[in-house]
N, C-alpha and C positions, 0 to 999 in steps of 0.2 A: 447131506445139508440139509438140516432142518431148520424150514421157515415155519413162524408162526403167522395166522392169520385170523386178523381181531376185524369183522367186518363193519361194526360201528352203527351209527343211528341215519336217519333218513334216507337220502339215495345211496348209504353205506351198500345194500344186498344189491341193489342193480348197478353200482359201477363196480364191485368184487368180482361178480360173476364172470365178467368176460375178461377180467385181469386175471383171475385163477386161471382160466381156460388158458389164456395166451402163456402164462406160466408153464401150465403142464405141455402144451406146446412143445416148448422151448426145452422141456426137461427130454421129452422123446427125442428130438432133433440133437440136440446136444450132448446127451447124457450125464445130464448135471448131477442127477441121484438124488433127487429132490424128496422130503418128507414133507407133506405139509399138514399141519395141526391147525384145527378151528376151535377158538375160545369165545365164549362171549364177554362181549363190554356193555357200557353205556344202558340205553334202556332194556336191552334183552336181560343184562344181568342184574337191573333193578327189578325187574318184573319177577327175576326168579328170587329175591328177597335179597341178594347181596349187594353190596356197594357197585358203582358203576366201574370200578376198577378193582375187581376182587385180588387179593393177595394170590391165590393161586395162579392168577394171570402174570403178574409180576414176575413169579418163579419160574414160570412157563418162557418167559421173555427172556430173563437171563440164561435159562438154560437152551433156547436156541439159537442158531447163528444168524437169524436175521427175522426181522417182524414185517409183516405189510398191515400198515393201520387203517383203516377205514375211517370216514368223516365222524364227527361225535358233535351232536347238539348241546353243548355245554350249558348253553344258556338257558334251556328250558329245564334242567336238573334241578331237583330239590338241592336245599342245602347240603354243604359236605357232610355234616354230622349226620345228617339222614343219609348218608350213602350217595350222594352226588357229587363225587370226588371226579375230577378233569383227569378221564383216561389219557391225554396226551400231555399234558402237563405231569401227572402222577408219573410216566414211564419216563418221561427226560429226567426227572429228577431219581429216581430210582435207578436208572442205568447209566446218570450221568451223562447224557448227550449233549455235549457241549457246543457242539459244531450243526448249524442247521443251513444246508447249503440249499440255496434255491435258483435254479436257473432260468433265465427268459430268452428268448431266441423267436425273430420273425421265423415264419416257415411257411415255405411254398403255397401258395393256394389257399391261405388263411389273410385275412385282411389285418395288416398291421399298421396303429398308429406312427410306428418308428421302424419303417424298413432298415434293416441290415443288422438290428440289435442283436446282442449274442453277449448275455453276462450273466455272472453268478454271484448274487448276493450270500455273504457269508456271513452268519449272524450268530451271534454268541446266545446261546439257548438257555441259561441256567440261572443270569442275573439279573440286572437291570431294575425294573419297574414291574415285573413279573411276580406279583405278591406272593402268590401259591408254590414258587419253589425257590426264593430267594434268600431263605432263610434257613439255617438248620433245624430249628423247630420254630412251630408257630408259624403265623401270616406278615409280610411285610407291609400288610395293610389292616388299619386299626381306628376307631372310635373313640378316642378319650370320652365325646359326652356324644350324646345326641346329635348334635349340632355342628360337630368338629369330625370328619374325615382325613387321614392323614396315611401316607404310603410313603415307606423307604425305598430309595433306591440302591442299591448295591453294586457296585463296580471293585473288583478286586484284581492287582496286580496279575495273582495265577490264572483267573479266568480270562481277562483279555490278553496274555501272551499266549493261551493255547488256544485261542481263535485265531489271534493274527499268525500263528505260525501255521494251521492250517488253512488260511487266505494265502499266505505268500507260497505256500508248497504247492495249492491247487494252478496259483499263477504261475509257477514257473512249468506246469505243462500245458498252459494254455497260452496267451499273449503276452505274457510277461508285464502286467500293470497292475496295482492294487490302488484303489482310490477308498482313503479312512473318510468314513462320514461322521458328524460329530457336532457339537453344540458346546466345544469348549472356551468360545467367547462369553458366556452366560454362565454355564455348569463347569465352571473352573476346575475342582478339586475331581468331580466324578469323570466328565467326558476328557479333562485335562490329562487325568492319569489314563483311560484309555488310549488317546491320543500320542502322549510320550510312549507308552509301552510298543504301540503300535511302530512308533518310528525306530525304538530301541532294536526290535524284530528284524525291523525293513535293513541295517545294518550287517546282517547274516545273511541275505539277500541280495548281494549287488548286482546281479544281472537284471533284478525286477524294479520295472519304474515305480514310482510312488508319489500320490499326491494326497491330499486331503479337503474337502468342502463341507460346509457347515449345512447341515440338515435341511432346514428349509430351502437355501440354495439348490440342494441337490434335487428335491421334490421337480424343481424348474428345469434344470439339466437334465433329467430322465428325459421329458417331454421333447425339450428343446434338440439336445442329441445324444439318446440314448445309445446311440450305434459306437459312440468312443470309448466307452467303458467295457472293461473286462472282469475282474473281480472286485467287488464291491465289501468292503469289511467294515460291520458296524455293531453297536449295541443291541440288545434284544427287541426294544421296542420298535427303534428306528428300523431295524432290519424286516420286522413285521410288515410294515407298514410299507417302507419303500420295494420290499418284494411283491406286495400285490399290487401295488402301481406298476412295476415295471412288468407281468403277468399280465395287466389287463392293457396294457401300452403294447404288448406283444401280440394278443390276440383275444384275451378274456382269460379268467381266474378257472376257467375249465381247462387251461393249459399247462397252469401252473404248477409243476412237479417239486419234490422237495426230499431231502433225505437226512434223517436226525442221526450223527455219529458219536460216538466216544472213540476210544481207542480198540475197546474191544464188542462195541455194539452197532448194530446200524436198523434203522426203522425208515422203512420208504412211508410217505405220507404227503396226500396232495395238500396243496397248500390252501383250499377253499374248503368251507365246512359243508354241514349235513344238508344244506337246502332244505327243508322239509317242505317249503311251500311247493315242491314239484315231486317230493317221495311219492314213488307209485306210480308215478305217469310214465314211465320209460322213456323220459327224451333227455335224462341227466348224460352229460360227456364225461367218460370215463378216461380220456386222455391224459387228466394230471395225475392220477392214480397209477396209469401203466408205464407213463414217464418215469414217476416215483421208481415204481418196481426193477427200470430197466436201470436206473441210479445205483439201486441195491445189488442190483446183480454185477454191477461193473465195480462197486465199492468190494463185493465178496469175492471177485477176481483177484482185485488188487491184493487185497489182505492174504489171502491164502493161496496165490501162485497159481489160479487155477484160470487159463486160459480160455477155455469154454465157456466160462462165466461171462467174460471179457466180450468174447463172441456173440452170445448170447446178448449181450445189453445191446450192442451194436445191432444186433438184427431186430430186436424188437422197436428201437428208435426208428428205424430204416422205415419197416412195415408202417408205423404209426404215420411217419410223414408221407408215406405213399398215399394211404388212405385221407391225409389232411389236406393232399394236395387235388384230390378230387373232391369239388364242391357239393356233388350227387350223395357224398357220405358223410356231411356236414349236419352235426346235432343243431339244435334247437337255438344254443346260446351262439352258435357261428352263423345263424341266418339260416340253416338247412331244415330237414324235416324229416332226417334220418333218427330211427330209435336208437337207445343205448345200444339195444341187442345187433341190429344191423350195424352199426359201427365196429361192433367187438368182433363178429362175423366176418367184416372186411379186412380187420386186422390179422385175424386167422388165417384166412386166404392169403395175405403179405408175407406173411412169416414162412407160411410152407412154400411160396413161391419163390421168395427171397427178393419182391419186387421193391423199386427204388423211387422215390420221388424224382 
């Protein structure tokens, strides 16, 4: 099973090292047969004279069974025409990664603003207001004059239907409830289409409860009653915002994992950014990337009928929970003093001993 490792920028090297060490430990323990290949993206690729997302990396991603993508500092890149291509957006478009699944749940030992939260945001990943990936050619954002900037939002029936089915399939394996988040009261055509398609898909899942909430109200509901939600189905930008909010409510963005998936490709990617302000200090929390890898292992197990991958995924998440339950192992973002390496070493011990929270 070939996994492509793309370390990324900022804190990427620091959080990728313990994540890869955990993968190697699980590989030995469960006989996964992993073949890890490293490639440069981001500033490392730019420094070598290539773009931030070389074409060779895209081809390597296509040829791999899965990808582990570190954080990227796209805000600091040069313009795209000078090589500053967004590796995350570029890979999502090139591999048609239409589903971005971002779980958030409260965990033992981690201070949470919403105890009992356990939800997944199912975010459409290829359309919406994301101008760098919502057009066949060119950008959905443009300036007809120097004083006017316009952005085109694309919502398609096909794009809405496939993320809706992914959300309802997921809910069927969880608590059997989907909440569709939209702004169809104002964006009657685009959000209206998204909501209409979601309701059509819901008819094929009679065992799954469905409701819908307007986006601005949903931000308040997450704070007041976040534990009531199961799968939150929404479009690209709303999903990006809501998943960050949910991660923060559950304990912080350092705990926010995600997987980007199509029918054929899966990428593990932490929901947070490259955090250049703390890069090189050894204090970053690797939890989000580690949990993203657990999601990727589970996805690979289900897709390939490989039960050992599913077991490895559970072992990794249980080990992370066990370490998070001990406040002495908390990194700075959780109010602790543990270094990135110390946290990673504790997870390795928990993997090997089978420790649970």
